[in-house]
Structures are given as C-alpha cells and as structure tokens.
N, C-alpha and C positions, 0 to 999 in steps of 0.2 A: 504494501500501499503506500502512497506515495501521496503528499500532503503538501498543497501550494501554500503558500504564505498568503494570509486575507489581504494584507496591504498591497499586495502586487498589484491589482485590478483598481484602474483608474475610475473613479465614478463622480456623477456628479454632486454639486456642492450642497443643493438641497435634498440629496438621496440618504435618508435615515436607515436603508436596510443594509443588511449584512452578507456579505460573500465569501466563498471559498473554493477553489479548485481541490477537486481529490483527481486522481488516476486509480481504478481500480486494478486488481491483479489480474484482470483480462483484457488490459488497457483499456477500458471503457472511461473517456475522458466526462468527467461531470462538473458542472457548477451549483453550489449549491447555494439558494437566496433565501435568506431568514427575514420574514417580513412580520412582525407580531400586528400590525394593524390589518392586515390583510383580513379579509371575509371568505376567500376566495383562493384553494391552492391550485396549481395546475403543473403541468409535465410537459416537456417537447424532447423528442429525439429526434436526431437529424442523423439520417445516414447518408453518405456518401455515395450513392447508387442512385443513378436517376435514369433517365428515359435516352441519352447518349450511351449508355450500355446496353441496351437492347439488343438481343442475337439479331443477327439477318433473319430477315424473315418473319420475325414474331414483334414487330412493331408495335409497342403498346405494353410490352410485356412489365416492363416496371411500372405503369400505372394501373394494371391489372394485378398487380401484387400488392401495391399499395390500399388496393380495393379488398384483397382477400385476407389481407393479414389480421385484419380487425372482428373477421367473422368467431371464430372460437379458438380454443387452444387445449392442449392434455388436460391442463390443471381446471380448466372452466370450458368444458364440453359443450355446453348449451349455445347454440346459436343465438349471436345478437344479445347475448346478457350481458356483456361486457358494456352494449351501448343502452340497455336498459339499467344496469345499475348506476351508471352516471347521470341519465336522466332524470331517475329516480331521486339522485342526490344532488339535484338543481343545478347540474353541471352541462355541458355539453363536448363533443369530440369532433377531431376533422382528421384529413390530413391531405398533402397536396405532392404532386411529383412535379420537379424541375429538371433542367438538363441533367445536372450531376449532382443532384440529394433529392432525398424525399423524406419530409416532414410529416413525424405522427406526433398530436398534441391533444391534451384534453384540459379541462377545468372542472371544478365540483368543490361542493360545500366541505369545509374544514374538516368536519366531524367523519366523511367519507372518503376523505383521502388515501388511509391506508390500505383500505383494500381496492380501492381505483387504481392504487400504483400496481399492487401486486397482478391485478387482473393487466392492467397495462403490458408489465413486465415481461410478463409469459407470452405475448406474441412475439418474442424477441429472443424465446427460449425454446419452446415446442407450441408453435404454432399449427390449427390443425386445418389444412388446407381441405375442407370436404369434398368428396366427388360432386354429390349433389347439387353443393352449392359453386361449383365451377361456372357450370354452365348459365345459370342463370346470372351470377355477377358479370359472366361476358356479354350478355345483355343489357347491364346496367350500363357496362361500358360503352356499349354499342348507342345506348339511348344519350349518353351524355355526348357523344360524338355526334349526334343526330341533331340536339340542341344549338352546336356550333356550325352546324353547316352553311345557314345563311348568315353567320355573322364577320361582317367586313373585317373585324380584328383578328379574328383566327384565320380568315382567309389569306388576309396580307399579310401575316407571319408564316406560312406555309409556303406560299408562292417566295417569298424572300430564304427561306430555307431549300427550297426545291433549286432556285437559281444560284447554286453554290456547288461545290466540289460532290461527286455521288461517293467517294471514299469515307466523307469527313461525316461524323455522327451528327452534325448541325444539319445536314440533309433530310435527315429521317424526319417519318411522321410518328409523333411521339404519342398521343392519344391514345390510338387502337381502334379497332370495331371489331363486327361478327367476322368479319373476312380477313384480318391479318389473326386473330386469337383463335377463330373457330375453324372457318372454309379452309384455309391455305393449308396452317398446320398438319388437318387431319388429311386433306388430298397429298401431302407428302408423309403421311405414315406416322405424325408426331401426336402424342398425345399433351392438349394443353395443359394439364393440369400437373402431369410428368415434366415440362417444359416449364413448369411456374416453381414445382418443388427443387429443382436441379439449378433453376438460377436464383433462387433463394438459399441454398444452401453454399453455392459457388461463392456469392457474393454480400451476402449478409455477416460480419464478422464484425467484434465488437470494438476492434482497432479502427475501424471505420466508422465509429458513430460517436457523436456528442449528444449528452444529457443534460437538460437544464430542470432542477426541480425548484420549482417557489412553493414555500410553505411558511405556517404561521410559526412553529416549534423552532427553537434554537438550532445553531446549528451542527453541533455536536450529536442532538437526536435524529436531524436529516439526515446526516451521516450516515449513520446506523442502519436507519430505514432502507438507505439506499444500496449499502453494502449487503445487507440481507436481502434485498430483492432481485439485485442486477448482477451477480458476480457469477451467476449461473450462464450469463450470453455466452456462447463458445466464440474464441478467439483464435481463427483461421490464418494470423500475420497475412492478409490480404494487403496486396499493393492496391494505395489508393491508384484511383485510375486517372489518366493523363488522356488531354485530347489537344497534343500540340499542334502546331501548324494554321497557318489561317484557311478557312472555308473556302475563302474567295480568290480564285485564281484570276489571269488576265484576263481571261473570258467573261468573268464573272463579274468587271470591273468596267469602268467607262460606259454604262448601258443605260440607254432611255426606256424604263418598260411602262407601256400604258396599259392600266387594269381597270377593268369595267367591274365597278364596285356592286352592291345591291340596293343600298342606298344613293339616295337622290343628294348630291355635292359633289364638290371637286376638291381635290386633296395633292399634295406634293410630300413626298418624303423623300427629304437628300440625305445617305446613307453613306459613312464611311466605316472599313473595317480600322478597327485602333490597336495600340497598344491597351491593354484594360489597365485602369485607375489602380485596382487593387494592389499593381505591382508598386505604386509611388502613390499612397493612399494618403500619407501625411502632407504631402505635395500639391493634391488635388488637382491636376491639370485640367480634367474634364467638369469639375464644379467651377473653376474659374472661367473659361470657355464656355461652357453652357450658362453661365450667371449672364455673359455679356451677349453672343447670339441669342439668347433666347429672352433680354431685356425687352423692356415695354414702353420705356421712359423717352422721350423728347431727343431725337436722331439716331434711335434705336432702328434697326430693320424693320421691325414690325411695326413700329410708330412710321415709317415711311410707308410701307406696305398699305396701312391703315389708311394714312391720307391719301392715297391714289385711289382708294375702294376696290382692292385688289386682295387684301386677306381680312379674315376675323379673329383668326387665332394663330398663335405660333409658341412652338415648344422646343426646345432644344437641351440635349444632355446626353450622359450614357445610357446604353443599352447594353448591360452587361449578358452572356450568354452562360459563360463559366468564368472561371480563376485566369484561363487560357484563349478566350473568345470574347471580342468585345466589339464593339458597333458605336459610333457618335451617329448621332441622328437628328436629323432638324425635320419637323412635321408643320405643315402649314396648309390650314383651311381656306381655300379660294372663295372668291366670289365669280359670278359669272364672268364679269370683267377680268378678274384675275386669271380665272383659267384661259381667257383667250390672250394674255401677257405671261405665260408661264414661264418661257424662254428668259423675259425682261426681269423676272422674280429669281430664278436660277442665277442672274448675272448680277443683281444685285445682293443676294446672298452670298458670293464669290467677292464681289466688291468690299463687303462687309470682313469677309476674311484677309482682304488684302489690306484692307485699313487695320485690322489688329497684327497684320505683319510689319506696316510700316511703324505702328506706334509702339511695338516692343511690347514687351510682358509688362505690365504697371503694379509696383508696389503698393501704392496707396491702396489699388482696388482690391488687390489679395488680402493687404490689411483691413480694410473695411469688411471683405467678406469672411474672413477668419473671425474677426471679432461677432460678427453676427451669428455665426455657428456657433460660436463657444457662447454666447447669451444663450441661443438657443438650447443647447446642450446642458448647460448649468441649471437651468429654469423650465427644462421639462416637465410636463405633465405627467402624473400617471396613468400608465395606461392598463386594461385589463391585464391580470397575471399572465393568462394562455398566451395574448399578442406579445407580451414583456418577453417569456420564456418563448416563442416560435423564433421571433428577430434575433436574440443572443444564440440559440444554438444553431441559428444558419451561420452565424458571426463567428462562432468557435470554430469553423472548420475553415475560415478565412483569413483571422487574424491572430497573433500571440496573446496569450493569457490576459495583459496588462490592456490591452484594447480590445476586450470581447463586449465591453458595455458602450464605448466609444465609437467602435467601429472606424469608421471614414467620416463621422458627424464633425470633425474638429480638424481645421487645417493648421497645422504646426511648423509648416518649413515651406520657405518663400525659396523656390529653383526657378527659376526664370528658365535654365536649360530643358528642364522636364517637361514645361508648359510650352515652350518652345517647339518641343519634339511632337507632342501631339499635334499643335498648330500644322505644323508640315506635314501631318497626316491626313490633314482635310483640305486637300488638291484635286484638281478638277481629272488628275491622272489615277485616281484611286477611289473614286465618287460610284455610287449605285442611286440613280433616281427612280423612284416609284410613284409615276403620275394616276391618279385615279379618278374616272370619269365617266358616268352613264354616256357622254358624247362620243365615246370611243365605240360603241355600238356599233358590230357590222365591219368595224375597221381590225380586228383582232386576227390572229391566225394559229394561235396555240390555246391549249387547256390544261393548267395543271391536276396533276389527275387526283389529288385526293378530297380536293373540294370541289374542282369542275371551275375554278376561276379561270376567265377568259382573258388573255394578255397577248401582248405584241412586242418585240425588242428592237430595237435601234441601236446602232453601237455610235456612240458620241466619241469626242476627240477633245483633245485640250484646247487645241485652237476654235473650234466650235464655239465651247465657253468662253474664251477669250473675246470673241465675237459678241455671244450675249452680255458680255458685261461692257464692252463697247456700247452697245446697242440700246444699253437700260437707261431710264431716264438718268439724268444728272443730280443728284438729291442729295441734301445735306448730311451724311451719316457722321455720326461722329458717338464718341466715348459717353456714355453716363456721367451725370453730375455726381458730387458728393451726395451722400443720402442723407436728407437732413431729418428724417423718420428715425434714423436708430437711438434708441433709446439710452439716455446717460443717469438717470435718475431711476434705480430700479429698489427704490428705499420702499420701507411698507409703513402703510397709514396707521394711526392708530385708530381702532374701531371704538369708539366711547361706551358702547354698550355690545353685551351677549345680545345675538338676535338669531332666533332659531329657525324663525319663518321670516318670508319677506313682508314689510309693513308697506302701508300706504303713504308715502312720505308727502306729496302734494296731490288736491284734486281741483279743477277748476270745469268750468263747462266744454274745456277745449281739450281737456287732457287728465291720464290719471298716471301718476307716479308711483309704481312697486321699488322699494329699495332691500336689497339685502347687503350689508358689507361684509367681508370675506373675515372670516375669525376661525378658519379650518384649514385651507389650502398652504394661506402664506406666502403667494407668489404674487410677483407684482404686476398682474395682470386684472384686465377687466372686463366684464360682458356687457353690452348696451345693446337693447332692442328696442325699436320704436315700429308700433304697428299703426300703419296711417289706415283707419277704416272710412271708406270713401263709400258712401251710397250710391254714387253713380259709376263707380267704376266696375259693376257687374251686373249692370242690368238688361245689358242684352250682350250676342256674343262680338257683334263691334265693339263694344265697351271694354267689354274683357281683352280681346286682341289688342286695342290699343295700350290700354292698361300696361301690357304687358310690352310692349312696344316704347313704352314712354320710360319703365324703370332699366330697361337695356340701353335704351339713348342716354339713360342719365351715367351709368356704368361704363358706357364707351365716351362721355366728356370728359371724366373723371379718370379715364384710365391711366393716361403717360404722369400724372400727376402722383395719383394714390398708388400706383405699381409700385415706387421706392415704398409706401406704409408698409405694401405685401411682403416687400424684401426684408423688411425690419422686423416684421413677426406681427404687423399691424391687420390683423386680416379684416376687410368690411362684406357687405354684399348688400346690394337694394333686389329685393324679389319683388314679383307680382304674386299675390294672394288671392282667397276666394272675394277676400271683401275690400281688396285694394291693393295695398304694397307696406313692404317692410323695409326698415333700414337696420342692417345690425353689424355690431364691430365688436371684434373680440381680439384680444391680445395684449403687447403691455399697456399700460395704463399712460405712461409719462407724456405721450403727444398724442393720446387718442383724440383728446377735445378739440385738435385743431383740424383733425382729420374729419369728425363728427359736424364742425361747425361750415367746411368746405362743402360737405355733403348737402347739408342743407340750404346754403346758398345757391349752389346747383340747382336745386328743386324750386327756390323763390324764384328766381333768376330763368328760368327752364324756357329755352325757345329749340322750335323745330329746326335742324339743319338740314335742307330738303336730300342734299348726297349722302347723310348717314342716315336719313330715314330709309331711303332706297335699299342702302346697305341692309339694314337690319331687318328691314321687311322682306328682304330676299331670304335671310338667314330663318326668320321665324316660318317664313311659307316653306322651304325646305323641312324642318323640324316637324310640321303638320304633315307633309307629305309622306314621312319617314315612320309616321305614326304606325302605318301598316305592316312594318318590317319590325314592329316589336316581335316579341316573344308569345307565341299564341295563349300562353298563362298570364302574359301582363295586359293582353288583350281583354281576357276573363275577367279581370281583377278592375279594369277601366270599366266595363259594362257594368259590374257589381254595383261602384259608387256612382255611376250616373243613375242607374235605379234608385239608389237607396238616398241618395242628397238632393234634397229641393233645391232650385233655384242654382244647377248647374247645366252648363250648355255644353252639346256634343262636339267633337272636334272636327266633325264636318261642314257644321256652321260657322266654327271659326277660320276653317279654312275660304269656306265659298266668301265670308264678309272679308277675308284679306285680299282679295282678287280684285276689291274696286277700292280698297283706301287707298288714301294718297297725305301727303306731309300736311296739306292744308287742314284735313280733317283730325290731324292731333293737335294740329294749331289750335282748331275750334273747342277739341275736347279737353286737352290738359286743365284750362284754366275753369271748367268746368265741373270737371272731377274733382280737384283740389277744392272749389269753393264750399266745399262742407266736408267737415272730417273731425274725427275725434283721433286723438293720437294715447294708444294704451302702451306705457313703457315700463321699461325694465331694467335697473341699472344694480350691476352688483360686481364685486370683486374689490380690487383696492383703488376707494373710492370713497371720499367721505361724504357724510349726509349733505352739506351745503354747498357741496361741488356737483352731486347729483342732480339737486334740485335749481340749483344754477344754470345746468346744461339745458333743461326742460325749461326754465322760464328763456333761457333764450332762443328756444326754438320757437315758443310762443310769441316771443316780440319779434321775431323774423316773419314768422306765418299767418300770426291772427291781429296783431296789435297796431298795423297803420291806419292811416283815415280810411285808406280803399285797400283792406286786407285782403289777402291771395286766399285764406281761410275763413270759414265761419265754423261756429261750433253747430253742431247737429241739433236739430230739432226733436222732443221727445220721439215723433214718430216713425224718425230716419234709422233710429237704432238698428245695428244688424244683427241677425240671429241664425243659429245653424240649426235646420231645423232636417230632419231625419226621416224617410218614408215608416210607417208603424205597419209592418207586416201583418195579415190576417192568422189569428191563433187556428192550427189545426188545418192550416194549408200549404201545400207545395207548388211552390214557382219555379217555372221553368222558361228561360230567355235562352234560344238556340240563336246562334248567330255562325255565318261564312266565315273563315278566317280571312283576312283582310289581304294576306300574302298568297296568291296560288299557287306558287312554287313550294309553299311549308309544307311539310308530310305532317307535321305534329298538331295533334289536337288538344283541348285543355278543357278541364271541368274545375270550375269554382262552386263548391257547396260549401252555404252559406247557411247557418242556422243563428236565427236572431234571438236573443234570450230578455236583455232586460235594460231599464234605464239606471245609471250609475247608482249603485247601493252597495254599501259594503260585503254586506253577509251574503247577495246574490255574485259580487264580486268575486270573492274569495273560492264561492263552488264554483263557479265557471274556470277559475284558475287552476282550481284543483283537479277539474274533472281534466283540464287542458295539459297537463302535468303528468296526469297518469295515463292519458291515452294517445299522447304526442308520440311514444317509441312504439307501442303495438300499432299504431295505423302504419309509422312508416315501414316496421318488420311486415306486416300484413301486405300492404298494398305495391312497397318497391321490392322490398328482397325476397317474399314469397312468391306475389301473384306477379311481379316483374311489370306493373301496369307503365312505370316510367321512372327515367333518373329524377325528374322534378317531382316529388311526393310529400307534403309536407301539412302538418296540422296546427295550426296557428289561432291566438286569438285576435277580434277584430273590434277594435273602439272607434266607433266614429261619433266624434263631440259627446262621448259620455255615454253612447248607445252601444252597449256590448254583447257580443257575438263570439263565434268560431266558426273559422274555416279550413276545409279540408280543400288543398290544391292538387291536382295531378296534370302534368303533360306527358302526354302518350303515344307513340305512335300503334300501339298496341290493339286499341279499340277506342271506339267514338263516344263523346261526352256522353248520352245518354247509357250506354251500358257501364262506363264509369262511375256513373252517379247509381247504379244498381251495384257496382261492388263497393262502394263507400257505404250503402244502407246494409250490406250484406255485413262489411265490419262492423258497424255501429251494433249489430245482431250478434254478433260474437262478442265483440265486446262487452254488451250487459252480462253476457254469463261472467267473464273475467271479472267484472267489477263485484258480482257476487260472492266469487270466490276469494278475493281479496281477505286476507286475516288483519285482524284489528292492527299486531303489528305493523304490517303494511302499511296500512292506511295512517298509522301514527308517522311512519319513517315518512310517509308522505307529505304530511302537514308539517313537520318540522323542516322536511327539505324547504316548502315553499316558505314557511317562515324566514329559514335562514337567507332566502334569496333575498325578500322584502328588507330585511334587516340590514341587505349589505351595505355599506359607507359608497357615498360618491368618491370617486376616486379623482376627480379633479373640478375646477369651478365650471366648465362646458357641461359636464355632466349634470351637476346639481341645478344647473341653471334650465336645462332641458326639462328637467320632472317640473321645476315651479312655473316656467314659462308654458308650459301644456294645461295646468291647472287653470293658469290668468286666462290663455287664448280660449281653451274650450269654456270658461266661466264656472267651472265646478267648484274652484279655490279650495280642494281640500287638502290642505297643506300638511294634515294630519294624517292624510291617506295611510300611509305605511303602519305606522303604531294602530290606527282604529281596524284596519284590515287584517293585523297580526292577531288583534283582540279576539275578532270576529272568527277568524280560524282556530284558536285555542278552544272556541266552543263546540265548534263543528264535529259530529259524528259520522261515523259510517253509513249509518240510515239516513242521515240529510243528504248525503253525497250521492245514493242511491235515488231518495226521494228526487232532490233535483235533477239526475239522469231522466228519470221515467215521466217527468212533467215536462222537460224542455229538449232532449238529446234523443230520446228513444222514438226509434220507427213508430210511425203511427201515434205517437202521444198526442191526446187532444188540444193542449196548448202549443205544440210544437210549432214553429214559423221558419219555414223555410226558401230559400231562393238558391237555385242553382242555376249557373251561366255556363254555356258549353260553347265552345269555339270548334268549329269543324275542320280540318287541316285536310289535305289535297288528298290522302289516303281514306277519308272517311267522307268525301264531300258528299256520295250516294245517300250516306246514312240521314244528313239534314234535310233531304228532301223527304224521305220517309218518317223520320222523326218529327219534322213541321206540320206534318199534315195527319200524325195520329192522331186519335177521336182523344180528348182530355178526359183521363180518368176523374174519378168523384174525389173531393176534396185537393185538387189541383188547378193549376192556373198555368195555361199557355202563355206567356208575355208575347204579343205580335209588336207593339207601339211602346216604346218605353215610356213615352211622356203621356199617353193616355192612362195608361198603367197609373204611371206616380200621381196624375190629379185625381185617379178614384179612389185615393188611400189618405186615409188620417197621416198627422205627422206627430211623431214626439216634441213636445216643450222644449223649447230650448233652454241651455243653463246660461247663456250669453244672451244678453239683450239690453246693457246700457249701463249708466250709473248706479242705479237703483239695487246694483248687485252688491255693494260694499257700503256700508254704512260708516 
C-alpha cells in the first residue's frame, strides 16, 4: 500500500474538503475526498479503455460493454438490482464511453453508500454478463444510435472521422448498432457475448483504472472501505493504449467539404489538427488563442462578421480527442448573406490569424486571462458530488496528482514559443473546412456510410486562401481592450441579520423586491433576477414573436460591451418568458450593478435597427422551421404543454406571424409592450439590503418616473395568471399526431397522469410513488421489453399542478401500443406495491426525506428553489420542512390508497392524457388509430384548442400584489 501526502494536491482557497491519494496493492490509483458537509456520497471509476480500442469489425464494443457491465455481478446476480438499490436510496447512476476512456459513476444518500459501493466494485471484480441480457442490450445500443441518426452534431462528428486515415482509430464508428454488434459478428461465426467477455478480460485491468470516492466520513474510514471493496479487482499489468500519429494525412488536409445538414441554417467549421494542449497545459496555448479568435468585443472577428450581417455566433477553441490527438476548431453560424460570402469569412478568419502573427504573443493578454482563470478556480461553486468525482477521475488519467483538482484551469507559465507553435499550426496548409447548408442539395456526390450524410469534397490551396484574404472586406480587425469587468473587490459583505428565507424588501405599484443575503456559501457572488410582467407581450402569436425578437435585439446590442463581463465571470441574459421577459445576472458582485444599469438603459432607449432586425428575424424563423427536427419525444412533450397550459400559442402560428413581420412592427410594438409592466425582482448573495433596494429604485426611476414614463403600473385586472387545464376525472384523453419529420423512424409516447394542485401531503405521496416506480418502469419497459433507449418515469409540475409522466421513444412499436404497454406496467406495478414490506416502505420514505433535506451546494441552486416559489406564486419557502413532516406521517396504506385513487388503471378519479407522435415506421398505424372508435371513458383530441376551451382551469397561485401581505 502506497499512501500519498495529502498536501500534495493543489486545491481552491475556499475548498474545505480533505483529499488523499492512495494506490492499492493491485495498482488501482484512488483519490479519497472527505466532505463532512455533504448530503450525498459518490464514486466514479475511470477506465482507460474507450471506443478507440474497439476490435476491427466490432464497432461499438467498448460502448456495448459500458451498457452490459451494470446488469449484474456474481455477488449480486439479480438483474438491475444495482440501479434499483441506488434509486431507492435517493441516488442516480450512469456511464459514458469516450475515445480513450470509459467512466462509470453513481451518487447516493450517505446511509446507503457502503452497500452501493460494494455493488459498484463487483462490476469490476466479477461482472455477470448474462446471455439473455446480451441481445436485449444490443437492441438498447441500436435504439441509442437510432436516436442520433438525424442529429447534425452526430452526423458532422462522424463525417470528420470518416475523412481521416482508415487505419487510425479516429476513423472508427464508435456507438455501435444492431449490424456491428449482432449481424456482422454472427455472419463471421463470432458470438457477440464471447467477444464482449474477451474484450473485458483482455483490457479491464486495475492498473488502467482511476477511482474517486466522495464521502462524508473521515479519510481513514473511507480508505478502509476502499481497501476492503476494491483490492480484488484483478491487475494484469495491461499496457496503456496509445494512439500516436495524426489521423489526417495530406489528402485529408486543405479540403473544403460541402455538407447537407438535417436542419435549416448554414455553418462553417474550420478545423486544424494541432499539438494537444494537455502536453503544455500550464502554458495554455489553446486557451490563449481560443480567447482571442473567439472574442466578441469590438474589433474581434465576430464583431466584424456581425456588423456585416454575416454571422450570428462564433466559437473557437481546442476539441481534444485523446491526449495524443487534438483539433483546434472555429465554428461560425452564418446568415443567408453570410453563406453567400463564406469565402470572404474564411479570408477574414485568416486575416485575424495573420494579425495575431504580426502582433506577437502579448503578455498582458495572457496575464489577464490567467488572472480570470485563477479567480474562477479559487471561487468556484460547489457542484454535485457525482459531477465532481467524474471530472476528477477523468483528470487523474491526464495530470500528475498535484493537478488532479485544477487540471488545466489555471495558466501559470507564460511561454510565447509554445503559443506561437500552436498559432503556426493554424495555417492554410493544415486546414479542413466543413461548410454546411441545405443549399447544397443536388450538388453532392458522396455519402458517409454510418449516418448517410451527403457531402462533396473540393481540394483547396494556400494560394486560394490568400486570394480569399485579399478579396475579403478591409475591416478594422484588432485585439481586445483591457477588461474593465475583472473583479478586484472580492470581499464579503456583512449580512446584518440571519435570513433563512427571502423577505420582501420593498413593494410599490411598479415592483416587488425579494431579497436574501448570502450567509451560507460566503462567496463574492450575487444573483439578480428581474421578471418584467407585461400583459401585452403574449396576447397574440405576433406579440409573442415580437417580444422574443425584442429580447434578442437587446442581447445583440449589448454583446460587444457585455462580452467582457462574461469573460470576467459575470453572466447575464435577457430571455423571453410566457408573461414578458426576464433579465438575469449571475456572478461576481463587484461590477454587477454597472452591467445591470447598462441593460436597463438599453431597455429604456430601445430603438429598432432594421439591419439587425432582419438578421434576428431570419435566425428566429430558422429556429421555428427547425422545430420539426426535434426528437419525437420532445414534440410529444410540446403538445402535452400546449394542451395543458392556457394562453399558449402553437409554433405554426408563430412561424406564420413571422412571415409578415417587419422592423416597423417592432418599433410600434415595443413601447406598447413596455407601457404596462410589473417587475418581480429577486436579489440574493453578496449584496447588502440598501444596495439591493437602490438597484430597484434606480430601475423604477429610469422606467416609471419620468413625466412621460416608458412603463406604467398594471391595473388590477392586468395581473397575469398561470392557468392549467383541469382534466376530467375518470377520463383518458389521447392526442395522436404525425411526426413532423417524415424521415424520422422513431415514434414517441408521453403518458401524463394529472393528480392534484400543490398540497404538501399529496405532493409527498406523488413523489414517493415516483421514487418507488421509477426504476421498475425503466427495467420493465426499457431493459426487459426493449421498447426504446429513451424510457423514463418523472414527475411533472405545471405552476403548482402536479402529475407524473411516462415518456417512451421507440422504433419497436407505435404510440397506441406503447400506451397499452404503460398500462400493463402499471397493472404489474400494483402487485409490486402490495408486496412491498414495511421495511422497504420505510427505507423509501427515509431516502426521500434525505433527498429533501439535501443542502444547496451553491447560490445558483438555492436561488433556483426560491425563484420558482416566487415565479409560480406558491411562496412556500418552508416546503422542504413541511413535506418532510408530511412524509413522516405517511403509511404504506396511504401510498396504496393514493395509487388506487390516482394512478391505478381504471381508477374512477384518474385523469390521463396520452400524446402520441407517429414516426415513419408507424405512419400506417396513425391513420388506423385516428379513426378508431372512441372507447367508453375516453376522449380523442382532434383539435387542441377546442379541447382546451371546453375544460375548466385550475386556479392560479400567481395573480398580483395581493399574494403577499
């Protein structure tokens, strides 16, 4: 046993957790984390074996192993008992396969950690990859792949791999499907399960594993636990996999690839193979270059492209594949005009790179970036333990122990030569350009084999790029200015009183200010949210679209100024909402007020710039058009919300409204929208009372207090309410719809059971049912019946109206049949509920209590809870304590009676809404199901709005100033 020194590991100044590195006798390297304040424990095992290790002809085998490993083990042979245990102890579990590593992780309530850890360890000691589970799980991998087939991100990623050296693992198809894991191996006389076990035994070795354990106990106790559970993992001293050599030879460089995407829109991806930054992570060459090429301030590449009306977004930075293979990517979303000027845009990019060459590597820019990174690291928010464990276990593969926590997040060594070396790699001789647009339809001559992406290739030369640089507009490209938003005052304000919940600090006819000083997290950060409730913002589809464009134009006007704030760790957003729009600021409090006042001035002085209106209108139109390319389950969720939420407009009406809207329409609309407003405000964090009050007073002075004010208070009748349709007791409603994308094979079902209006006792009964039913639903519908990769049971809360959803996306069967499978599951679950022992019931209740009493990890999380109570009007700040009290009174019989009343198939009080989206494979079923005669106690919805108008509405919790005395 080798034990590392605890002080070896560099940690943030604000981090009170203790760390210890140990190496077990089987060479498993472990980081132990002791956090006495945690309410959840977690573990993450990172195995240095990924999809690059797939044997030839068995594409997706590493990913398939990731799926199979969690099924069962010799010590715990019951299938899916691991995920059942984790779920019943308030936790979650998942895994992912990357190019050169696979990560397995879970979190769980502290009292269930020891057994969860034992179950987890057994997968790496003696997994039980049963024969009957093998075929089922290949179907799950295939279903996962089906979900990705029409995703542009997946398609473009695979095309970039396809256009590389065939012998390099980067070229491979990594997900796997039915053909690669079942059909092709069997055609060659191979048994997929035998190949799976062979792959596991040849590659999974303790010396290639890194484990992070995050627990509440002291380090010595955690160490004893780890030694007991994990030292039986076998060590075969497997050599680490290495993938040297660049995957791109000369024939894969200096190419312009025209690609036809699925969605509307045009995009340029300019890509260079580079030296991976991990080899020089303290010098941060890609961080430096990404910061400059991706900058959005005045004089930046994006600023120029935006001014010309050619681009709507730009990102730049490293995209590492492994520690030996990496790319630098610049991704630009183009307007229609930008698409016509793509070669000018590429010319401008290379002109900016040329500017960086001429300017040399600037120490002041590096120092400023290093200062921002250092502050961010030392004042980082606490994250969920499982996320933290996953990040660190991945880092352990890449960095020496002292940098396991910091990774490459701090730049500590200024090395112009190393930055220059990567800059030199961003040359016309080394470039791959992927240009996406539907305008290329009919002009391509090749098809990528795995996803069917159509493309064509043109060879380009350095001299062609030189010509594009010369013909590009002569714009004033220059380096960014020093960042005035970098915080220099990180001191903590004195909260004069201990405030457990938000208080109303000030109330006027114009606004209400809720305030909560930070006495828990003690970071120099604040959270400000201002909800502009404007009755005229959502009274028609046109109004809704215009309000959306209004908020985007505000963001557009602010961008080059406020981008500096984002770089410095002060984030902002102006977002369209159901009742108007919202301004949000989160980050360091030092210069937050400066940004807030600038935003308010922009609102007050709002003018429509016709050229920017055209760009934003085009962008919004494409987003509406691309709605049809959403996953079928997302479409079903949309219809569900449209049926349930009163006063919402369908996307088709928004798209129709967009066609005839012009800049003058927004010029007329904006003052009308702002003419009546009520501001619901929440300020929390490192801000004093008088400061918070004066912020809102300033906003009122600017917007409400002029002789001819921009805003006036609402009249009593104008306060906006959130109204939800009240489904009829004993009725099952079904809304069938054809999938909007005729090429998508997948169908989807959303089975919604509406239960009650916010009530502590009913809430906890519903929550307990969801906790107890979640894993059995997944096991039965996904693992056993293999209906589809996306299969989930979750709660739904619409402005305080509670219910439960079962969501399935499937190529196996259509929505009406899926609905029958859901009902069959609920019948089966009924008997499981009756068979539950009192001890199991108590264990589930205690797990839910632990989840409820979990402390907030950071300011944003805490504010999320309080803001929801404020925004929905429920204002139950004592919700957690009250629901825990209700849980403690609950009996097993109470849960059974709740199930019998609200969930059980055929229950007289049950209210069900099923939404079915029919994919290409089930289009014939749509016609049949739509014309089927209606059964007793069921309703077929033909027209959503007629249906919605014919039903009563629940009362709204929200509705004006009267809800707070």
